[in-house]
N, C-alpha and C positions, 0 to 999 in steps of 0.2 A: 370276490376280493377287490376287483376294480371298482365296484359300486361302493364298497365300504371306504375305500381310499378317497373316492370322489366326495362322499358324504363328509368325511373328516375335513377335507379341504374347504368344502362349502361352509361348514360350521366355523372353522377358523376365520374364514373371510367375513362371515356375518358378525363374529365377535369383534373383529377389528373395526368394522364399519360402525357398530354400536358404540365402541369406545371413542371413535372419532366424532360421532354424532353427539355424544355426551360432552366432549371437550369443546365443541364449537360454540355453544352458548356461553361458556366461561370465557373463551377467547374473545367472543363478540362483546362481552361486558367491558373488557379493558379497552377494546378498540373504539367503541362507541361512547364510552363514558369519559369525561362529562359532556353532556349534550345540552345542559341548561345551567343556570346559576346554582352555586352550592352555598347553602346557609351555614354559617359558622357562628353558633351561639357563644356569647361570653357571659358567664354567670355573675359578673361584677360590673360596677359602674365604669364609665369611660375614664381613661387616664390611669387605670391600674395596669399591672404587669401583663395580665392575660390580654387585655384590650390592646395594649401597645404592640405586643407580639403578633396578634392577629392582623393588625393593620400594617405590620411590616411584612408578614409572610403572604397575606392575601393577594396583594398586587403581583407578587412573583408567581404565584399559582395561576393567576389570571393570564399573565404574560405567557406562561408555558402551555396552558390548556385552552384559553379563549374565553369560556364562560366566566362571569364575575363571581368572586367570593363575596358574599353579602354578610358583613359583620353585624350581628344582632345582639345587643346587650339586653339580657333577660335577668334582672336582679331579683334576689329574694331567697329566703330560707337558707342562707349561707351557701348559695350556689346550687341547692338541690332542685329548685324550680327548673333551671335550665337543663339539669341532668335528667329530670323526669321527662321533659319535653323530648330530649334526644332519645331516651330509652324507648319512648312510645312512637317514634317517627318511623316511616318506612325504611327498610334496610336496603336502600338503593345507592348509598354513598352521597346523597344530596343534602343530608342533615347531619351536621357534626357539631362538636362543642370543643372549644379550646379553653382549658381550665387549669387551675392550680390543683395538681393531682394530690397534693398533701391534704387539701380539704376533702377530696373525693375518698381517699382511703381511710380517713378519720370518721366520716359520716356514719358508716355501718355500726360502729361502736358507740358513737355519741348520741344518735337518735334512737328513741324507743321504737318508732315506726318509720320506715323509709319506703317510699313508693317504688323503689327500683332496687335491683340487686346488681352489684358491679360485675360479678362473674357471669350471671345469667342474661342480663339485659343490655350490656354494653360491650362494644368491641374496641380493643386497643388499636389505634391507627398509627400514631407516631409520637415519640417524645420530641420535645422541642429544646428545652433548656433547663439549666439549674442556676439558681442565684442564691447565694448564702444570705441568711438573715443578718442584719446589723442589729446589735443590741445597743440601744441608745437610751439616754435619760434626758429629762428636761434639764436645762442648765442650772435650775435652782436646786436640784438634787445634789447634795454635797458628796459625790463619789467620783472617782476617776478610773476604778478598776472593778472587775466582777467580784473580786474578793470583798472590796469595800461595800459594794451593793448588797451582797449577801449578808454581811455583818450588820448593815443598817436595817435590812428587812427583818433579821432575826431579833434585833434589839427592839424594834417596834412593829410586831406582827400586825398586818392588816392596815398599816398606815399608808403604804404606797399603793397607788392606783395603776392598773395595767389595762389600757383600753384595747378591746379586741372584739371581733366578731366571734361569738361563742361557737365552739365547734370547729373553728378554722385552724389552719396550720400555725398561724401566729399564736392563737390561744394555747395550742398544745405545746408549742415551744416554751411558753412561760410555765405551763404545768410541769413539763419535763425538768426544767431548771429547778423548780420548787422541790420536786421529788428527789432530785439528785443532791440537793443541798440542805433541805429543811427550812428554806426561806418561805415566807408567807406574804402575799399581797392580795389586793382586792381586784377582781376582774370587772371592768366597767364595759357593758355591752355596747358595741357600735355596729354600724351597717356596712362595714367593709374596711379595706385597707386605707383608702383616702381619709375616711372619717377617723380612723384610729390615729393616723399620722397627725391630722389637724388637732385632734384632742390633745395629743402629747405636745405639739408645737405651741399651743396656746396656754400650756401650763395646767390644763385640767387633768392631765395624766402625768405619771412620773417615769415609767419605764416601758419599753416595748421592743419586741423582736419584729422586724419587718424587712422585706426585700430591699436590696440596695437601690433598685430603680426608683422607688418611691421615697426612700429615706435620705439618700446622699445629698440631694439638693438642699434639704433642710439643715443637714450637718454643715455644708459649706456656707450656708447663710447664717450660721450661728444660732439657729433656733433649737437645735438638738445637740447633745453631747454624745459622741460615739465612744464606746468603751471596749467593744469586742465584735468579732465576726463569728458566725456559728459554723463555718466550714471546717473540714478536717485539717486543712493547712491554711496558712495566711493567704489572703487574696492578693494577687499581683498588683491590683489597682491600689491597695492599701497595705503596703509592706510593713508599715510601722504600727499597724493595729493588730494586737494579739488575738488569737482565737479564744473562745470560751474555754476550751480544753486546757490550753497551756496556762492561762492566767488564773484559773480556778482549780486546776488539778482534776478536771473532769474528763478523763480519758474516754474517747469515743463519742463525745457530745457533738452531734451534727444535726442541724435542722436547716430548712431553707424552702425556697419556692421551686417546685418541680412542675414545669409547664408541659402539657401534652394535649394531643388531639384524640378524641374518642368519637364513636358513632354508635348507632343502635346495633344490637347483636345480629348475627347472621348476614352481615354485608358480604357479598361474594369476595372470596379470598383474592381474586385477581384485582379487584378494585382497591381493596385494602393495601395490597402490595404496591400498586401503582401510586397511590396516595403517599404511602410511606417512603417510597424511593424518591419521589419528587420533593417531599419535605426535607429529607436527608440531604438532597442535593442543594436545596436552597440555604439551609443553615450552615453549609460548608462553603458558600460563596464568600470570597474575601471581604466584600463590602458589608455583607450581613454579619459576618464574624466580628468585623470591626465595630459595627453598631452595637452588637451584643456585648462586646467587651467594654464599650463606653458606658453601658448600663450595669456593669459588674456581673454580667451573665455569660455563661459558657454554653455552647451547643452541646446537646446530649443525645446524639443519634442512637436509636435502638431499632431492632426488628420488631414487628408486632408481637411475636412470641416472647421475646425477651422483655418487652414492655409489660406483657401479661404476668410474667413471673415476678417482675419488680413490684407491680401493683399488689400481688398476693403477699409478698414479703413485707411490704410497708403496712398493709392492712393489719397483719399480725403484730408488727412492732408497735404501732400506735394504739392498737386495741389494748395492749398491756398498760399503757400510760393512762388511757381513759378509765380502765377498770380500777386502777390504783387511785385515781382521783375521785371516783364516785360521781363525776359529772354525767348528767343525762339531760337531753333536751326532748321534751314531749312533742 
């Protein structure tokens, strides 16, 4: 009997020691990481929303952790080049990407072949922000409201040009408005947000949905005419500008720029949580919130798990828009 009791105690002790031993490497990950610079890829040119946010958050992360956040612009294939690099990088927390998640959730439906899978190859790390799209037209376009824009597009199908990176959130915002209203315009391919804005501002394009950060300076300078915002409610920075929903009677019409940080799959959970906690702390700092607000952007903190659920929901939502449009990129 005594021998049996001793054996049970020994077994329990060994089980506890094994559990502690398994937990130690995980704890060590968080304590020792980061021990070297962290690369943060940006899938778009310098000056865009993702780039600006990375250069705002990066120094704060460096201040908190020590190692530098190296911002690396890798442009191409509507952001998919940077996403593929991230997906194929070591899962050690030193390779990340800050991207427009709208583009990311659209790509699986838009591209016939994609060299990565969002669910299988990428890890959600942290949501950063949301910025409503501004719907603008070139001043030469004779409309002041969304209703007038739709009427003009219906009266002359295919006459209006919409400059956008094909397969982007900006492109899908235009497709969604077409599908909801029956309007038709021509999509003029560009190499990204900055190129789209400049195409519109120079009069080579007629209308565009684009993030406030890139759009508002051109509106203030008189190069673009603002007719609506794509958020659910009016933006506090633009209280006199109606939403697309209210001005066109399109209930639930919401688009925008959702920015977040991803990494390769299978990053240790303790590293992901440490990264997530720090980003959430940074975007809640008063001076950072003030900067974001000045850009027409709001912080959007989420846990990694909630971010994963959001990505799945948005992928399904935009997949329906892509399917209805018939657009495909080879």
